[in-house]
C-alpha positions as CSV (number, residue, x, y, z in Angstrom):
1,X,-20.6,-40.3,51.9
2,X,-18.1,-40.1,54.7
3,X,-14.5,-38.5,54.3
4,X,-11.7,-40.4,55.7
5,X,-11.1,-38.7,58.9
6,X,-7.0,-38.4,58.0
7,X,-7.8,-36.4,55.0
8,X,-6.1,-32.6,55.2
9,X,-8.5,-29.8,54.1
10,X,-6.8,-27.6,51.6
11,X,-8.8,-23.8,52.3
12,X,-6.2,-21.9,49.8
13,X,-8.7,-21.2,47.2
14,X,-11.8,-20.5,49.5
15,X,-12.9,-17.3,51.0
16,X,-16.1,-16.9,53.5
17,X,-17.9,-13.9,53.8
18,X,-21.5,-13.2,56.0
19,X,-24.3,-11.1,54.9
20,X,-25.9,-9.0,56.9
21,X,-28.1,-6.0,56.1
22,X,-31.6,-6.8,54.7
23,X,-32.2,-9.7,52.6
24,X,-33.5,-8.1,49.9
25,X,-37.0,-9.4,47.9
26,X,-37.2,-11.4,44.9
27,X,-38.7,-9.2,42.0
28,X,-36.4,-7.4,38.9
29,X,-39.5,-7.3,36.6
30,X,-39.3,-10.9,36.2
31,X,-42.2,-12.2,38.4
32,X,-41.9,-13.7,41.7
33,X,-42.6,-17.4,40.4
34,X,-40.0,-17.2,37.4
35,X,-37.2,-16.1,39.8
36,X,-37.8,-18.7,42.2
37,X,-37.8,-21.5,39.4
38,X,-34.7,-19.8,38.2
39,X,-33.1,-18.9,41.2
40,X,-33.5,-22.2,43.3
41,X,-32.3,-24.6,40.5
42,X,-28.7,-25.7,40.8
43,X,-26.0,-24.1,38.3
44,X,-28.1,-21.3,37.4
45,X,-26.1,-18.6,34.7
46,X,-26.3,-15.3,37.4
47,X,-24.9,-13.1,34.5
48,X,-28.7,-13.1,33.1
49,X,-30.3,-12.8,36.2
50,X,-28.2,-11.6,39.2
51,X,-27.4,-8.1,37.7
52,X,-31.1,-7.1,37.8
53,X,-31.2,-7.6,41.9
54,X,-29.4,-4.8,43.9
55,X,-28.0,-5.8,46.8
56,X,-28.5,-3.4,49.8
57,X,-24.9,-3.8,51.2
58,X,-25.5,-1.6,54.4
59,X,-24.6,-2.9,57.6
60,X,-22.8,-5.6,56.0
61,X,-21.1,-6.6,59.0
62,X,-22.3,-10.1,59.4
63,X,-18.5,-12.7,60.0
64,X,-18.1,-15.2,57.6
65,X,-17.6,-19.0,58.5
66,X,-14.4,-19.6,60.3
67,X,-12.2,-21.8,57.9
68,X,-9.7,-22.5,60.5
69,X,-12.2,-25.0,61.7
70,X,-11.5,-27.1,58.6
71,X,-8.6,-28.9,58.8
72,X,-9.3,-32.7,58.3
73,X,-11.9,-35.1,57.1
74,X,-12.9,-35.6,60.5
75,X,-14.1,-31.5,60.1
76,X,-15.9,-32.0,56.7
77,X,-17.6,-35.1,58.4
78,X,-18.9,-32.7,61.5
79,X,-19.1,-29.0,59.7
80,X,-21.1,-28.7,56.4
81,X,-18.8,-25.7,55.2
82,X,-15.9,-28.3,55.7
83,X,-17.7,-30.5,53.3
84,X,-18.1,-28.4,50.8
85,X,-14.7,-27.2,51.1
86,X,-13.4,-30.5,51.2
87,X,-15.7,-31.8,48.2
88,X,-14.0,-29.3,46.1
89,X,-10.9,-30.4,46.9
90,X,-12.0,-34.1,46.0
91,X,-13.2,-33.1,42.6
92,X,-10.2,-30.8,41.9
93,X,-8.3,-33.8,42.2
94,X,-10.2,-36.2,39.7
95,X,-10.6,-33.4,37.3
96,X,-6.5,-32.8,37.3
97,X,-6.6,-36.4,36.4
98,X,-9.2,-36.4,33.8
99,X,-8.7,-33.2,32.1
100,X,-5.3,-31.7,30.7
101,X,-4.6,-28.2,31.6
102,X,-7.3,-28.1,34.4
103,X,-7.2,-25.2,37.1
104,X,-9.2,-25.0,40.3
105,X,-11.8,-22.8,40.8
106,X,-12.4,-20.5,43.7
107,X,-15.0,-21.2,46.3
108,X,-16.6,-18.6,48.2
109,X,-19.1,-19.3,51.0
110,X,-21.5,-17.1,51.9
111,X,-24.6,-15.9,53.8
112,X,-27.2,-13.5,52.9
113,X,-25.7,-12.1,50.1
114,X,-22.6,-11.8,47.8
115,X,-20.8,-9.5,44.9
116,X,-19.5,-11.7,42.3
117,X,-17.9,-10.8,39.2
118,X,-21.3,-12.0,37.4
119,X,-23.2,-9.2,40.0
120,X,-24.7,-9.1,43.3
121,X,-26.5,-12.2,44.6
122,X,-28.9,-13.3,47.6
123,X,-28.9,-16.4,48.9
124,X,-32.5,-16.9,47.0
125,X,-30.3,-17.8,44.2
126,X,-29.1,-20.8,45.6
127,X,-25.6,-22.3,44.6
128,X,-24.1,-21.4,41.5
129,X,-21.0,-20.6,39.4
130,X,-19.7,-17.6,37.8
131,X,-17.6,-17.8,34.5
132,X,-16.5,-14.3,34.8
133,X,-14.2,-14.8,38.5
134,X,-14.3,-18.3,38.0
135,X,-15.6,-19.3,41.5
136,X,-18.2,-21.1,42.9
137,X,-20.5,-19.6,45.6
138,X,-22.7,-21.4,48.2
139,X,-24.7,-20.5,50.7
140,X,-24.9,-23.9,52.8
141,X,-28.5,-23.2,54.2
142,X,-29.1,-24.0,50.2
143,X,-29.0,-27.6,51.3
144,X,-31.6,-27.9,54.2
145,X,-33.7,-25.8,51.4
146,X,-33.8,-28.7,49.3
147,X,-35.1,-31.1,52.2
148,X,-37.5,-28.9,53.4
149,X,-39.1,-27.2,50.2
150,X,-38.1,-29.5,47.5
151,X,-38.7,-33.3,49.5
152,X,-34.6,-34.1,48.6
153,X,-33.8,-36.9,51.4
154,X,-30.7,-34.8,52.4
155,X,-27.4,-36.8,53.2
156,X,-23.6,-35.8,52.5
157,X,-23.8,-37.0,49.1
158,X,-27.0,-35.3,48.1
159,X,-24.8,-32.1,49.2
160,X,-22.0,-33.2,47.9
161,X,-23.4,-33.9,44.3
162,X,-24.5,-30.0,44.6
163,X,-20.7,-29.0,44.7
164,X,-19.8,-31.5,41.9
165,X,-22.6,-29.8,39.7
166,X,-21.3,-26.2,40.0
167,X,-17.6,-27.6,39.6
168,X,-18.7,-29.2,36.8
169,X,-19.8,-25.9,35.2
170,X,-16.2,-25.0,35.7
171,X,-15.3,-28.0,34.0
172,X,-17.2,-26.7,30.9
173,X,-15.8,-23.3,31.2
174,X,-12.6,-24.7,30.7
175,X,-13.5,-26.7,28.0
176,X,-15.2,-23.5,25.9
177,X,-18.3,-25.2,26.0
178,X,-20.1,-23.0,28.8
179,X,-21.3,-20.4,26.7
180,X,-23.3,-22.7,24.5
181,X,-26.2,-22.3,27.4
182,X,-26.7,-19.1,25.7
183,X,-27.0,-20.2,21.9
184,X,-29.2,-21.9,19.8
185,X,-32.7,-23.0,20.4
186,X,-33.9,-22.9,24.3
187,X,-37.0,-24.9,26.1
188,X,-36.9,-29.0,26.8
189,X,-34.3,-29.8,24.5
190,X,-32.3,-26.9,24.1
191,X,-28.6,-25.8,25.0
192,X,-29.5,-24.4,28.1
193,X,-31.0,-27.3,29.5
194,X,-28.4,-29.6,28.2
195,X,-25.3,-27.6,29.3
196,X,-27.0,-28.4,32.8
197,X,-27.6,-32.1,32.2
198,X,-23.8,-32.1,31.0
199,X,-22.9,-31.2,34.6
200,X,-25.1,-33.4,36.2
201,X,-23.0,-36.3,34.5
202,X,-19.5,-34.6,35.2
203,X,-20.8,-35.0,38.9
204,X,-21.6,-38.8,38.3
205,X,-18.1,-38.8,36.8
206,X,-16.8,-37.6,40.2
207,X,-18.8,-39.7,42.3
208,X,-17.3,-43.0,40.4
209,X,-13.6,-41.5,41.2
210,X,-14.3,-40.1,44.7
211,X,-13.4,-43.1,46.6
212,X,-10.3,-44.2,44.8
213,X,-8.7,-40.8,44.0
214,X,-6.1,-40.4,46.8
215,X,-4.9,-36.9,47.9
216,X,-1.3,-36.4,46.9
217,X,-0.2,-34.9,50.2
218,X,-1.0,-37.8,52.2
219,X,-1.7,-40.7,50.1
220,X,-5.0,-41.3,51.5
221,X,-8.6,-41.8,49.6
222,X,-10.7,-38.5,49.8
223,X,-13.8,-40.4,51.0
224,X,-15.0,-43.7,51.8
225,X,-16.8,-46.1,49.6
226,X,-20.4,-45.0,48.6
227,X,-23.4,-47.1,49.6
228,X,-26.7,-47.7,48.0
229,X,-28.1,-45.0,50.5
230,X,-25.3,-42.4,49.4
231,X,-26.6,-42.8,45.8
232,X,-30.5,-42.6,46.3
233,X,-29.4,-39.3,48.2
234,X,-27.4,-38.0,45.3
235,X,-30.6,-38.8,43.0
236,X,-32.9,-37.5,45.5
237,X,-31.4,-34.6,45.1
238,X,-31.3,-34.5,41.3
239,X,-34.9,-35.3,41.1
240,X,-35.7,-32.4,43.7
241,X,-34.5,-29.8,41.6
242,X,-35.9,-30.8,38.1
243,X,-38.0,-28.1,36.3
244,X,-40.8,-30.4,36.2
245,X,-40.9,-31.2,40.0
246,X,-40.4,-27.8,41.1
247,X,-43.2,-26.2,38.5
248,X,-45.6,-29.0,39.6
249,X,-44.9,-28.0,43.1
250,X,-45.2,-24.2,42.5
251,X,-48.5,-24.0,40.1
252,X,-50.0,-27.7,39.7
253,X,-48.5,-27.8,36.1
254,X,-45.7,-28.4,34.3
255,X,-44.5,-25.9,30.9
256,X,-41.6,-27.5,29.4
257,X,-40.9,-24.6,26.8
258,X,-39.8,-22.7,30.2
259,X,-37.4,-25.3,31.3
260,X,-33.9,-24.6,32.1
261,X,-32.5,-27.7,33.6
262,X,-34.7,-30.3,32.5
263,X,-37.1,-33.3,34.0
264,X,-36.2,-34.8,37.4
265,X,-35.8,-38.5,35.6
266,X,-33.3,-36.2,33.3
267,X,-31.0,-35.1,35.9
268,X,-31.1,-38.2,37.4
269,X,-30.4,-40.5,34.5
270,X,-27.1,-37.8,33.4
271,X,-25.7,-38.5,37.0
272,X,-26.2,-41.9,36.6
273,X,-24.3,-41.9,33.2
274,X,-21.4,-40.3,34.7
275,X,-21.4,-42.6,37.7
276,X,-21.8,-45.7,35.9
277,X,-19.2,-45.2,33.6
278,X,-16.5,-42.7,34.9
279,X,-15.6,-41.3,31.2
280,X,-16.4,-37.3,30.8
281,X,-16.8,-38.3,26.9
282,X,-20.1,-40.1,27.7
283,X,-21.5,-36.9,29.3
284,X,-22.1,-35.4,25.9
285,X,-25.5,-34.0,26.1
286,X,-25.3,-31.9,23.4
287,X,-24.8,-34.7,20.8
288,X,-27.7,-36.7,22.7
289,X,-31.2,-37.1,20.5
290,X,-32.7,-38.8,23.6
291,X,-32.2,-36.4,27.1
292,X,-34.1,-39.1,29.4
């Protein structure tokens, strides 16, 4: 999905930092496989995992990405970091029209490791949203992991879907429903999975409006119309981080009772619901009897 070159990128809510130091090993007593399954899924709640992972901050001197490179849509089409920021601008514009009282989250680009309001994290966690500091965190190397390790087709909308999903958790936080992820039954039809599928649906809602929402300062649409290839890329990314696919790839079998985000087909389904309808009210996964 291509940004219109004339749109202006707003970096006022974004910061960038480098990790440096030594990358810590995955562990923390939960077992390497369990951590990997949790950490490499989108939208993990770091409050339950990150605080168990001490981060070595010695020699933490690596510089972050230079946000001064992010000025226009042309920069978003050239640099993946600028694409994350510009996508956040677009998602903010859409939700500002859909949700009364919407306030923008902060965005933190990092490399290697980062300290958050939910605890320290490394890049192994992948993109995540921390409700404590209302910040979405992205190490853009994750997008290549989706391609190399999880079979995503890649493409700009695959990356933009990830950003819109994390912003979806911010919408849930503002609406007061994010906490439901930790309530009630868990497992394949529990509230944790339903929370993640709702964020997928909200990402689809953003995609529905992305090419027709105009930037207030320039009057220009943020993005050009979606192509069939764009939608295929987003669906490929959604499928690549389904619990069933990751478990099958890691162990050769699936265990639905340990799912935290839902099956690949479910993630694709709820993104499609949001994209086709553009109606956040259709994203009530908590009321759905059939998640797929």
